[in-house]
N, C-alpha and C positions, 0 to 999 in steps of 0.2 A: 507371762503369767506364772512362770516357775513350776508348771505342772508337766508331768512326763509319764509315758507308758513304758512298761518293761516287757521285753520279749523273753519268755522263759520256756523251759522244757527239758526233757531228758537229753543227754549229750547225743550228738549225731542225728538230730531230727531235721536239720535244715534251717535253724533259726537265723544263722548268720547269712545264709543265702537270701532269705527273705528280707533281712535287714539291708543287705546290699542293693536290693531292688528299689528301695525307697529313700535311702540315705544319701546325702551329699558326701558323706565320709565312707570310704570303702574299707571293709574289715577283712582280714585274712581268714580263709576257710581251710579246714583240714579234715581228713578222714580218721584222725586219731582222737580218741576220747581224752578229755581234759588237756587239750593241747594249748589252751590259753588260760591265763589266771587273772584276767581283768575284763571288765565290761567295756563294750564299745558304745559310744554315745554319738548320736547324730541328730541334726535338725532336719525335720521332714516337712516338705511343702504339703499343705492340705489341698487336694484336688478340688477345684470349684469352678465349673465352667461359666458361672455367673459373671466372673471377672472378665472373661473374653467377650461376653455379650454386652456388658456395660462399655467396655473399651471400643467395641464396634460402633457405638453411637458417639463416643467422645473423641476417639483417636488420641489418646494420651501418649506421653513419651515412653512409659513403661508400665508393666503390670507387676504388682507385688502381692503374692499369695500369703495367707496366714501360715504359720508354722507351728509344729508341735515337736517336743523333744522325745525321742525314742531311745531306749537303752537296751542293747543286746547283751543279756546277762549270760555268763558261761553256763554250760549244761551241768546237770547234776545226776547223781545216782542214788540208790538206796543208802540211807545213812548220812545224808548231807547235814541233817540237823545235829548229828554227832561229829561232824567234821570230815566226812568222807568226800572225796573229790575236791571240788572247790569249797564245799562245806559251808561253814557259817558266813564266810564272806559273800557267797552267793545269796544267802538268805538276807543278809544285811543290805545288799544292793536292792533286792526286791522291796524291802521295807521302805526305801527312799522313793519308790514310785507311787503313782496315784491310781493307776489302773494296770491290768495285766493282759498281755496277749500271749496265750498259752499255745505253743506250736506242738502239734502231734504228728509223728511220722506215720504217713499213710501210703507208703510206697515200698516196693521191694528193690533191693540193690545189693547183689552179692559182693560188690567191691566196697560197700560201706557197711561194715558189720554193726549190728545192733548190740548195745551193751548188755541187754537182757537175753540175747541169743535168738530172738524172734521178733517179728513186727506185730504189735498188739497195742493200738493207740489207747484203748480204754484202760488196759493195765498200766500203761505209762502215765495216763492221767491220774490214776489212783496212787501211783508211786509219788508223783509230785505233790498231790493233795496231802498225802500223809506227812511228807516232810514239812510242808507249810503248817499243817495242823499241830505237829509236835512243837514247832517253834512257837506258835500262838499259845499253846497250852502252857508252856514254860512261862511266857510273859503274863498270862492271866493268873497263874498260880502265885507268881511273885507279887502281883498286885493284891491278890486276896490276903496274903500275909501282911502286907502294909496296912490294908484297910482294917483287918481284924485287930491288928495291934493298936490302931487309933481308936477302934470301937470299944476297947476295954474301959474307956472312960464312961461308958454307958450311953453313948450317942446312938439313938434309935435309927437315925438316918444312915449312919455308917454301917450299922448291923444289917439294914435292909440292902444296902449296896453290896455288902459282902455276900449276902444270900444270892443276889442276882449273878454276881461273878462266879459263885460256885455252880450255879445252874449252867452258866456258859462253859465252865471247865468240864462239867459232865457231858455237855453237848459235844465238845471237842474230843473227849475220850471215846465217844461213840462214832468217831470218824466222820464227823459232820463239820461243815465250814461255818465260820462266824456269820457270813452274809445270809445264811439260812436261819439264824437265831432271831426269833421275834423279840424286838425290844423297842418300845416307843421312845420318842423324844420327850423330854430332854435327857432321859437316862442314857440313850445311845451315845450322844455327844459327851455327856459328863463322864461316863464310865469308860468309854472306848476311844474317845477323841484323841487322847494323848498317847495311845499305845501303838497306833499304826499297824494293826494286826494284818497279817498277810492274806488270810482267807476272808477278810472283810472287804477287800478291794474289789471293785467291779472287774469282771473277767470276760473275755471272749476266747473261743477255741478256734484255732486255725488248723485245718486238715491239710498238711503238705502232701499233695498227691503227685503221681507221675504225669508226664505230659499228656498222655491219652485220656486222662481222667479229669482234665482241667475244667470241663463244663459240668458233667453229671456226677463227678466223684467216683468212688469205687466201694467195694464191700467194706474196706477199712473205715472210710468216712461215714458210710451208712451205720456202722456200729457205734460211732461217736454220736451221731444224731439220735439214735435210739436211746443211748445212755442219757442224753440230755432232755428227753421228752418230759414236758411238764415242769421244767426248771427255769424257763424264761432266760436262758443264757444263749447268746448268739453263737452259731457255728458257721464258719466260712470255709470254702474250698479254694485253695490256691495251689497252682502248679509252680512251686518255687524255682526249680531249675529252668523251666521254660520262660518264666517271667524275668528271671535274671538275665537270660540271653536277649530277650526283647529290650530290657532296660538299657543294655549296652549299645543299642543302635542309636546313632545320632540323628538320623533322618526320621522325622515324625511320620512321613508317608510309609516308610518301611516298617516302622513299629506298628502302625495301623494294619498294614497288610498281614504281618505275622500274627497279630491278634485275631484278625478275621479268619485266617487259615486255621487257627486253633479253636474257632467258634466263639470267641470272646468279643464283646463290644467295648470293653475297657479292661485294663489290668485288674486282677482280683485284689492286688495290694491297695488300689485306690479305694475300694470299698472298705478295706481293713483300716486305712487311715481315717476315713470319714467316721467310721464306727468308733475308733479310738477317741477321736475328737469329741464325739457325742458322749462316750462313757466318762470323759473327764468333765462333763457338764459344761462344755464350751460351745459358743456360737460365734458367728462372724457378722460384723457390720462393715460397711464400705464407705470410703471417701473417694471422690472422683473429681478429677480436674485435668488441665492440660499437661501437668508434670507427671502424674501417675494415677492409676486406679489401684487402690490398695484394700486388702482385706485385713481387718483388725480383729483381735481375739478378745472376747469378754466372757465372763461367766454368765450363764443363763440367769435372768433376773436382775442384771446390772442396770443401774439408773443411767440417765444421760450424762450427768457429771462424771460418773465412774468411767463410762466409755470415753469421755473427753480426756480423762487422765491417762488412759492407755496411749493416746496419741502424744500428749505432753502434759506434764504436771501443771504447767501454767494454765492450760485450758480448763482443767478441773478447778483450780484455785480461783480463776476469774470467770467462771461459767456464767453466762447470761441466759442463753437459750440454745436449743438445737432445732435446726431446720431439717425436717424429715421427709424423705420420699421412700415409698415402698419399692423394692426392686421390681416387682411385677408391674407396678404403675409406670415406672420409668421405661421399662422395656416396651410396654404397650403403647405409650404416648410418644416416646422417642426423644424427648428433651425435657429439661427442667421447666422451660417456659410452657410447654404443652401440659405438663403435669399441673402446674399452677392454674392454667386456664381451665382444666377439668375439675378443679376444686379438690384435688388429691394431695396437695402440698400442705404440710402441717408444721406449725411452730409449737414446740413443746418446752416445758420448764424442767425444773430440777427433779420432779417426781416421775418423769416419764421413764417407763421400763423399756429398754432397748429390745427390739425383736430381731431375730435372725434375718439377715438380708436388708436391714434398714440402710439407706444411703443418707449419711449425716453430714451436715455442715454446722460446725460449732461456732457460735458467736461468744466472744469472751472479752474481758477487759481486765488488765492487770497494771 
């Protein structure tokens, strides 16, 4: 799909540790600030136990999960928008992402000094937000200049657009994020769609806590939740160091035992990945047969031909129909034949909107 999430935060908050919990690519960690000058990119499997349940009925040769791209972006400090630390390269990397996972340090560790001298996740959040807002304000002001220049011809629509952009600039100058600026469609797409503003991207906050706070969190994570009250922004608690140790275990039974000892039913990073997938406005449909059970990724609202095109362009080009079973029906009845007998098997045309969990068989002719 070409969509990706960026992991961001102040330097030395544990971003790369969390990245290593979920990525097929291992990145180097360090206790030194600004010890890396490039982003780490990894393909992440999207946890989905529906695949195993489908496979239990089909017994295919392999299971292939959906994937999403995650980018671990180097940490920053005050002044990144003016080039401090990794500076503008950091901000440019964020601009290329579609959603943001903002990691906040919510643990004490005397061996890992905090760049600001003390642990305060709400302050760290505000530091990062300010750097992103400064970058966005610069982009908006540049666009205002371009639109005002064109509006000198007397075009009333361009003058109206310049006025909206000035309101947005004032909004940013008051230390607010673009995602909180009310703007109806199609103005939002028309005015902001080509700017890739950093504070317009969907965001979640991940409180990286100590091992003993993996389930309930601590006073640091509580302060983050309080700061987010009424803002409809998800806050997750993850014990990054603990989960990185569990992720290194090869034996699934051992991993489960360690999770249960920590009071967890599943890794917190699994919840993070699923939420990132949802923030990107993505969903999964399945194909199932003797060779493989596979999850495919489509945008929410995709039609059956568009879903077919994710599998192969020929399937979209020669699309005839989609044979559809709902995941819940397949699990309940146990086989395609039984689903058909129950009257739950559907044949859909080009206008069918694919739903999350659909099991599809595409008929085509090229």
